[in-house]
PDB file of N, CA, C, O and CB in Angstrom:
ATOM      1  N   MET A   1      60.782  43.585 126.585  1.00  0.00           N
ATOM      2  CA  MET A   1      60.381  43.645 127.972  1.00  0.00           C
ATOM      3  C   MET A   1      60.988  42.443 128.683  1.00  0.00           C
ATOM      4  O   MET A   1      60.818  41.311 128.231  1.00  0.00           O
ATOM      5  CB  MET A   1      58.830  43.671 128.116  1.00  0.00           C
ATOM      6  N   SER A   2      61.690  42.670 129.784  1.00  0.00           N
ATOM      7  CA  SER A   2      62.340  41.587 130.505  1.00  0.00           C
ATOM      8  C   SER A   2      61.343  40.872 131.409  1.00  0.00           C
ATOM      9  O   SER A   2      60.207  41.317 131.571  1.00  0.00           O
ATOM     10  CB  SER A   2      63.517  42.119 131.325  1.00  0.00           C
ATOM     11  N   ASP A   3      61.780  39.759 131.995  1.00  0.00           N
ATOM     12  CA  ASP A   3      60.902  39.008 132.893  1.00  0.00           C
ATOM     13  C   ASP A   3      60.532  39.829 134.119  1.00  0.00           C
ATOM     14  O   ASP A   3      59.423  39.700 134.637  1.00  0.00           O
ATOM     15  CB  ASP A   3      61.570  37.704 133.321  1.00  0.00           C
ATOM     16  N   ALA A   4      61.453  40.678 134.595  1.00  0.00           N
ATOM     17  CA  ALA A   4      61.197  41.476 135.797  1.00  0.00           C
ATOM     18  C   ALA A   4      60.132  42.533 135.554  1.00  0.00           C
ATOM     19  O   ALA A   4      59.419  42.914 136.482  1.00  0.00           O
ATOM     20  CB  ALA A   4      62.480  42.140 136.274  1.00  0.00           C
ATOM     21  N   THR A   5      60.012  43.013 134.316  1.00  0.00           N
ATOM     22  CA  THR A   5      59.037  44.057 134.021  1.00  0.00           C
ATOM     23  C   THR A   5      57.858  43.530 133.214  1.00  0.00           C
ATOM     24  O   THR A   5      57.079  44.306 132.662  1.00  0.00           O
ATOM     25  CB  THR A   5      59.701  45.192 133.273  1.00  0.00           C
ATOM     26  N   ALA A   6      57.730  42.203 133.146  1.00  0.00           N
ATOM     27  CA  ALA A   6      56.610  41.613 132.416  1.00  0.00           C
ATOM     28  C   ALA A   6      55.302  42.038 133.067  1.00  0.00           C
ATOM     29  O   ALA A   6      55.231  42.210 134.284  1.00  0.00           O
ATOM     30  CB  ALA A   6      56.724  40.067 132.377  1.00  0.00           C
ATOM     31  N   ARG A   7      54.280  42.205 132.259  1.00  0.00           N
ATOM     32  CA  ARG A   7      52.982  42.633 132.770  1.00  0.00           C
ATOM     33  C   ARG A   7      52.319  41.459 133.466  1.00  0.00           C
ATOM     34  O   ARG A   7      51.573  40.700 132.847  1.00  0.00           O
ATOM     35  CB  ARG A   7      52.080  43.182 131.630  1.00  0.00           C
ATOM     36  N   ARG A   8      52.590  41.312 134.747  1.00  0.00           N
ATOM     37  CA  ARG A   8      52.048  40.208 135.528  1.00  0.00           C
ATOM     38  C   ARG A   8      51.386  40.779 136.782  1.00  0.00           C
ATOM     39  O   ARG A   8      51.831  41.790 137.325  1.00  0.00           O
ATOM     40  CB  ARG A   8      53.166  39.177 135.900  1.00  0.00           C
ATOM     41  N   PHE A   9      50.340  40.134 137.224  1.00  0.00           N
ATOM     42  CA  PHE A   9      49.613  40.566 138.408  1.00  0.00           C
ATOM     43  C   PHE A   9      49.782  39.546 139.525  1.00  0.00           C
ATOM     44  O   PHE A   9      49.871  38.346 139.268  1.00  0.00           O
ATOM     45  CB  PHE A   9      48.125  40.773 138.086  1.00  0.00           C
ATOM     46  N   ALA A  10      49.825  40.021 140.755  1.00  0.00           N
ATOM     47  CA  ALA A  10      49.783  39.121 141.900  1.00  0.00           C
ATOM     48  C   ALA A  10      48.325  38.759 142.139  1.00  0.00           C
ATOM     49  O   ALA A  10      47.445  39.619 142.088  1.00  0.00           O
ATOM     50  CB  ALA A  10      50.430  39.773 143.176  1.00  0.00           C
ATOM     51  N   ASP A  11      48.080  37.503 142.395  1.00  0.00           N
ATOM     52  CA  ASP A  11      46.718  37.025 142.632  1.00  0.00           C
ATOM     53  C   ASP A  11      46.500  36.871 144.134  1.00  0.00           C
ATOM     54  O   ASP A  11      47.056  35.953 144.737  1.00  0.00           O
ATOM     55  CB  ASP A  11      46.460  35.675 141.893  1.00  0.00           C
ATOM     56  N   PRO A  12      45.714  37.737 144.749  1.00  0.00           N
ATOM     57  CA  PRO A  12      45.526  37.661 146.202  1.00  0.00           C
ATOM     58  C   PRO A  12      44.756  36.424 146.658  1.00  0.00           C
ATOM     59  O   PRO A  12      44.751  36.109 147.849  1.00  0.00           O
ATOM     60  CB  PRO A  12      44.809  38.888 146.679  1.00  0.00           C
ATOM     61  N   PHE A  13      44.108  35.720 145.734  1.00  0.00           N
ATOM     62  CA  PHE A  13      43.328  34.550 146.099  1.00  0.00           C
ATOM     63  C   PHE A  13      44.082  33.240 145.888  1.00  0.00           C
ATOM     64  O   PHE A  13      43.593  32.182 146.285  1.00  0.00           O
ATOM     65  CB  PHE A  13      42.055  34.529 145.311  1.00  0.00           C
ATOM     66  N   ALA A  14      45.278  33.289 145.264  1.00  0.00           N
ATOM     67  CA  ALA A  14      46.074  32.089 145.030  1.00  0.00           C
ATOM     68  C   ALA A  14      46.898  31.778 146.276  1.00  0.00           C
ATOM     69  O   ALA A  14      47.538  32.667 146.837  1.00  0.00           O
ATOM     70  CB  ALA A  14      46.996  32.267 143.792  1.00  0.00           C
ATOM     71  N   MET A  15      46.883  30.539 146.701  1.00  0.00           N
ATOM     72  CA  MET A  15      47.589  30.140 147.918  1.00  0.00           C
ATOM     73  C   MET A  15      49.097  30.375 147.813  1.00  0.00           C
ATOM     74  O   MET A  15      49.710  30.786 148.798  1.00  0.00           O
ATOM     75  CB  MET A  15      47.317  28.673 148.218  1.00  0.00           C
ATOM     76  N   GLY A  16      49.709  30.133 146.668  1.00  0.00           N
ATOM     77  CA  GLY A  16      51.157  30.230 146.523  1.00  0.00           C
ATOM     78  C   GLY A  16      51.660  31.589 146.077  1.00  0.00           C
ATOM     79  O   GLY A  16      52.871  31.800 146.019  1.00  0.00           O
ATOM     80  N   ASP A  17      50.783  32.502 145.764  1.00  0.00           N
ATOM     81  CA  ASP A  17      51.188  33.815 145.262  1.00  0.00           C
ATOM     82  C   ASP A  17      51.133  34.827 146.397  1.00  0.00           C
ATOM     83  O   ASP A  17      50.053  35.226 146.832  1.00  0.00           O
ATOM     84  CB  ASP A  17      50.284  34.265 144.083  1.00  0.00           C
ATOM     85  N   ASP A  18      52.311  35.242 146.876  1.00  0.00           N
ATOM     86  CA  ASP A  18      52.357  36.186 147.985  1.00  0.00           C
ATOM     87  C   ASP A  18      52.915  37.531 147.540  1.00  0.00           C
ATOM     88  O   ASP A  18      53.379  38.313 148.370  1.00  0.00           O
ATOM     89  CB  ASP A  18      53.196  35.622 149.127  1.00  0.00           C
ATOM     90  N   GLY A  19      52.875  37.809 146.243  1.00  0.00           N
ATOM     91  CA  GLY A  19      53.384  39.066 145.717  1.00  0.00           C
ATOM     92  C   GLY A  19      52.435  40.216 145.981  1.00  0.00           C
ATOM     93  O   GLY A  19      51.295  40.028 146.406  1.00  0.00           O
ATOM     94  N   ALA A  20      52.938  41.420 145.715  1.00  0.00           N
ATOM     95  CA  ALA A  20      52.132  42.625 145.893  1.00  0.00           C
ATOM     96  C   ALA A  20      51.966  43.322 144.553  1.00  0.00           C
ATOM     97  O   ALA A  20      52.855  43.261 143.704  1.00  0.00           O
ATOM     98  CB  ALA A  20      52.778  43.580 146.929  1.00  0.00           C
ATOM     99  N   ASN A  21      50.844  43.975 144.363  1.00  0.00           N
ATOM    100  CA  ASN A  21      50.609  44.751 143.151  1.00  0.00           C
ATOM    101  C   ASN A  21      50.945  46.213 143.411  1.00  0.00           C
ATOM    102  O   ASN A  21      50.724  46.725 144.508  1.00  0.00           O
ATOM    103  CB  ASN A  21      49.144  44.604 142.673  1.00  0.00           C
ATOM    104  N   CYS A  22      51.482  46.879 142.393  1.00  0.00           N
ATOM    105  CA  CYS A  22      51.879  48.284 142.469  1.00  0.00           C
ATOM    106  C   CYS A  22      50.664  49.166 142.762  1.00  0.00           C
ATOM    107  O   CYS A  22      49.591  48.976 142.189  1.00  0.00           O
ATOM    108  CB  CYS A  22      52.560  48.726 141.154  1.00  0.00           C
ATOM    109  N   LEU A  23      50.849  50.117 143.650  1.00  0.00           N
ATOM    110  CA  LEU A  23      49.748  51.017 143.995  1.00  0.00           C
ATOM    111  C   LEU A  23      49.421  51.999 142.875  1.00  0.00           C
ATOM    112  O   LEU A  23      48.320  52.547 142.839  1.00  0.00           O
ATOM    113  CB  LEU A  23      50.083  51.781 145.255  1.00  0.00           C
ATOM    114  N   ARG A  24      50.366  52.228 141.958  1.00  0.00           N
ATOM    115  CA  ARG A  24      50.127  53.186 140.868  1.00  0.00           C
ATOM    116  C   ARG A  24      49.564  52.530 139.621  1.00  0.00           C
ATOM    117  O   ARG A  24      48.539  52.966 139.096  1.00  0.00           O
ATOM    118  CB  ARG A  24      51.408  53.902 140.518  1.00  0.00           C
ATOM    119  N   CYS A  25      50.235  51.473 139.137  1.00  0.00           N
ATOM    120  CA  CYS A  25      49.807  50.877 137.864  1.00  0.00           C
ATOM    121  C   CYS A  25      49.075  49.547 138.032  1.00  0.00           C
ATOM    122  O   CYS A  25      48.375  49.111 137.118  1.00  0.00           O
ATOM    123  CB  CYS A  25      51.004  50.674 136.973  1.00  0.00           C
ATOM    124  N   GLY A  26      49.226  48.899 139.180  1.00  0.00           N
ATOM    125  CA  GLY A  26      48.536  47.647 139.435  1.00  0.00           C
ATOM    126  C   GLY A  26      49.286  46.400 139.026  1.00  0.00           C
ATOM    127  O   GLY A  26      48.793  45.294 139.247  1.00  0.00           O
ATOM    128  N   TYR A  27      50.473  46.541 138.431  1.00  0.00           N
ATOM    129  CA  TYR A  27      51.249  45.374 138.037  1.00  0.00           C
ATOM    130  C   TYR A  27      52.108  44.892 139.193  1.00  0.00           C
ATOM    131  O   TYR A  27      52.235  45.588 140.201  1.00  0.00           O
ATOM    132  CB  TYR A  27      52.121  45.692 136.823  1.00  0.00           C
ATOM    133  N   LEU A  28      52.699  43.715 139.064  1.00  0.00           N
ATOM    134  CA  LEU A  28      53.461  43.072 140.121  1.00  0.00           C
ATOM    135  C   LEU A  28      54.670  43.901 140.550  1.00  0.00           C
ATOM    136  O   LEU A  28      55.422  44.391 139.707  1.00  0.00           O
ATOM    137  CB  LEU A  28      53.912  41.703 139.668  1.00  0.00           C
ATOM    138  N   VAL A  29      54.855  44.057 141.855  1.00  0.00           N
ATOM    139  CA  VAL A  29      56.029  44.720 142.420  1.00  0.00           C
ATOM    140  C   VAL A  29      57.141  43.680 142.498  1.00  0.00           C
ATOM    141  O   VAL A  29      56.903  42.553 142.934  1.00  0.00           O
ATOM    142  CB  VAL A  29      55.722  45.346 143.841  1.00  0.00           C
ATOM    143  N   GLU A  30      58.358  44.044 142.079  1.00  0.00           N
ATOM    144  CA  GLU A  30      59.485  43.128 142.122  1.00  0.00           C
ATOM    145  C   GLU A  30      59.776  42.736 143.568  1.00  0.00           C
ATOM    146  O   GLU A  30      59.634  43.556 144.476  1.00  0.00           O
ATOM    147  CB  GLU A  30      60.731  43.762 141.466  1.00  0.00           C
ATOM    148  N   ALA A  31      60.182  41.485 143.783  1.00  0.00           N
ATOM    149  CA  ALA A  31      60.406  40.956 145.131  1.00  0.00           C
ATOM    150  C   ALA A  31      61.435  41.782 145.902  1.00  0.00           C
ATOM    151  O   ALA A  31      61.285  41.976 147.108  1.00  0.00           O
ATOM    152  CB  ALA A  31      60.864  39.503 145.055  1.00  0.00           C
ATOM    153  N   GLU A  32      62.485  42.274 145.219  1.00  0.00           N
ATOM    154  CA  GLU A  32      63.508  43.070 145.894  1.00  0.00           C
ATOM    155  C   GLU A  32      62.925  44.368 146.435  1.00  0.00           C
ATOM    156  O   GLU A  32      63.234  44.776 147.555  1.00  0.00           O
ATOM    157  CB  GLU A  32      64.664  43.371 144.941  1.00  0.00           C
ATOM    158  N   ARG A  33      62.085  45.013 145.639  1.00  0.00           N
ATOM    159  CA  ARG A  33      61.451  46.275 146.062  1.00  0.00           C
ATOM    160  C   ARG A  33      60.455  46.013 147.188  1.00  0.00           C
ATOM    161  O   ARG A  33      60.384  46.781 148.148  1.00  0.00           O
ATOM    162  CB  ARG A  33      60.737  46.963 144.864  1.00  0.00           C
ATOM    163  N   GLU A  34      59.699  44.949 147.073  1.00  0.00           N
ATOM    164  CA  GLU A  34      58.725  44.612 148.106  1.00  0.00           C
ATOM    165  C   GLU A  34      59.428  44.304 149.426  1.00  0.00           C
ATOM    166  O   GLU A  34      58.936  44.667 150.494  1.00  0.00           O
ATOM    167  CB  GLU A  34      57.865  43.414 147.666  1.00  0.00           C
ATOM    168  N   GLY A  35      60.573  43.636 149.352  1.00  0.00           N
ATOM    169  CA  GLY A  35      61.345  43.310 150.550  1.00  0.00           C
ATOM    170  C   GLY A  35      61.858  44.547 151.265  1.00  0.00           C
ATOM    171  O   GLY A  35      62.065  44.518 152.478  1.00  0.00           O
ATOM    172  N   ARG A  36      62.069  45.647 150.520  1.00  0.00           N
ATOM    173  CA  ARG A  36      62.524  46.899 151.117  1.00  0.00           C
ATOM    174  C   ARG A  36      61.344  47.750 151.595  1.00  0.00           C
ATOM    175  O   ARG A  36      61.539  48.855 152.102  1.00  0.00           O
ATOM    176  CB  ARG A  36      63.367  47.686 150.111  1.00  0.00           C
ATOM    177  N   GLY A  37      60.136  47.242 151.436  1.00  0.00           N
ATOM    178  CA  GLY A  37      58.953  47.962 151.904  1.00  0.00           C
ATOM    179  C   GLY A  37      58.380  48.936 150.890  1.00  0.00           C
ATOM    180  O   GLY A  37      57.520  49.745 151.236  1.00  0.00           O
ATOM    181  N   LEU A  38      58.839  48.877 149.636  1.00  0.00           N
ATOM    182  CA  LEU A  38      58.319  49.764 148.600  1.00  0.00           C
ATOM    183  C   LEU A  38      57.038  49.157 148.011  1.00  0.00           C
ATOM    184  O   LEU A  38      56.957  47.945 147.809  1.00  0.00           O
ATOM    185  CB  LEU A  38      59.387  50.000 147.483  1.00  0.00           C
ATOM    186  N   LEU A  39      56.066  49.983 147.747  1.00  0.00           N
ATOM    187  CA  LEU A  39      54.773  49.501 147.255  1.00  0.00           C
ATOM    188  C   LEU A  39      54.501  49.898 145.809  1.00  0.00           C
ATOM    189  O   LEU A  39      53.357  49.851 145.356  1.00  0.00           O
ATOM    190  CB  LEU A  39      53.665  50.025 148.134  1.00  0.00           C
ATOM    191  N   THR A  40      55.560  50.295 145.074  1.00  0.00           N
ATOM    192  CA  THR A  40      55.431  50.593 143.647  1.00  0.00           C
ATOM    193  C   THR A  40      56.458  49.786 142.882  1.00  0.00           C
ATOM    194  O   THR A  40      57.504  49.433 143.427  1.00  0.00           O
ATOM    195  CB  THR A  40      55.606  52.111 143.368  1.00  0.00           C
ATOM    196  N   CYS A  41      56.169  49.488 141.612  1.00  0.00           N
ATOM    197  CA  CYS A  41      57.101  48.732 140.768  1.00  0.00           C
ATOM    198  C   CYS A  41      58.225  49.638 140.300  1.00  0.00           C
ATOM    199  O   CYS A  41      58.167  50.853 140.491  1.00  0.00           O
ATOM    200  CB  CYS A  41      56.372  48.110 139.555  1.00  0.00           C
ATOM    201  N   SER A  42      59.244  49.057 139.690  1.00  0.00           N
ATOM    202  CA  SER A  42      60.399  49.842 139.242  1.00  0.00           C
ATOM    203  C   SER A  42      60.039  50.805 138.120  1.00  0.00           C
ATOM    204  O   SER A  42      60.685  51.842 137.969  1.00  0.00           O
ATOM    205  CB  SER A  42      61.512  48.918 138.780  1.00  0.00           C
ATOM    206  N   ALA A  43      59.016  50.480 137.330  1.00  0.00           N
ATOM    207  CA  ALA A  43      58.603  51.370 136.246  1.00  0.00           C
ATOM    208  C   ALA A  43      57.947  52.651 136.783  1.00  0.00           C
ATOM    209  O   ALA A  43      58.089  53.722 136.193  1.00  0.00           O
ATOM    210  CB  ALA A  43      57.637  50.640 135.308  1.00  0.00           C
ATOM    211  N   CYS A  44      57.238  52.529 137.890  1.00  0.00           N
ATOM    212  CA  CYS A  44      56.555  53.689 138.473  1.00  0.00           C
ATOM    213  C   CYS A  44      57.441  54.472 139.436  1.00  0.00           C
ATOM    214  O   CYS A  44      57.179  55.640 139.724  1.00  0.00           O
ATOM    215  CB  CYS A  44      55.304  53.239 139.194  1.00  0.00           C
ATOM    216  N   GLY A  45      58.478  53.827 139.926  1.00  0.00           N
ATOM    217  CA  GLY A  45      59.414  54.531 140.826  1.00  0.00           C
ATOM    218  C   GLY A  45      59.068  54.338 142.190  1.00  0.00           C
ATOM    219  O   GLY A  45      59.745  54.856 143.078  1.00  0.00           O
TER     220      GLY A  45
END
């Protein structure tokens, strides 16, 4: 499993964590996908 697909969660309560969690599986959405307005991770499509 690569770093991009590591099972990591965005913490909405952490000041420095501005990531988004996937709407399907709940894991972290990659920054590139989030920047394009996608709300699912690459594994979910």
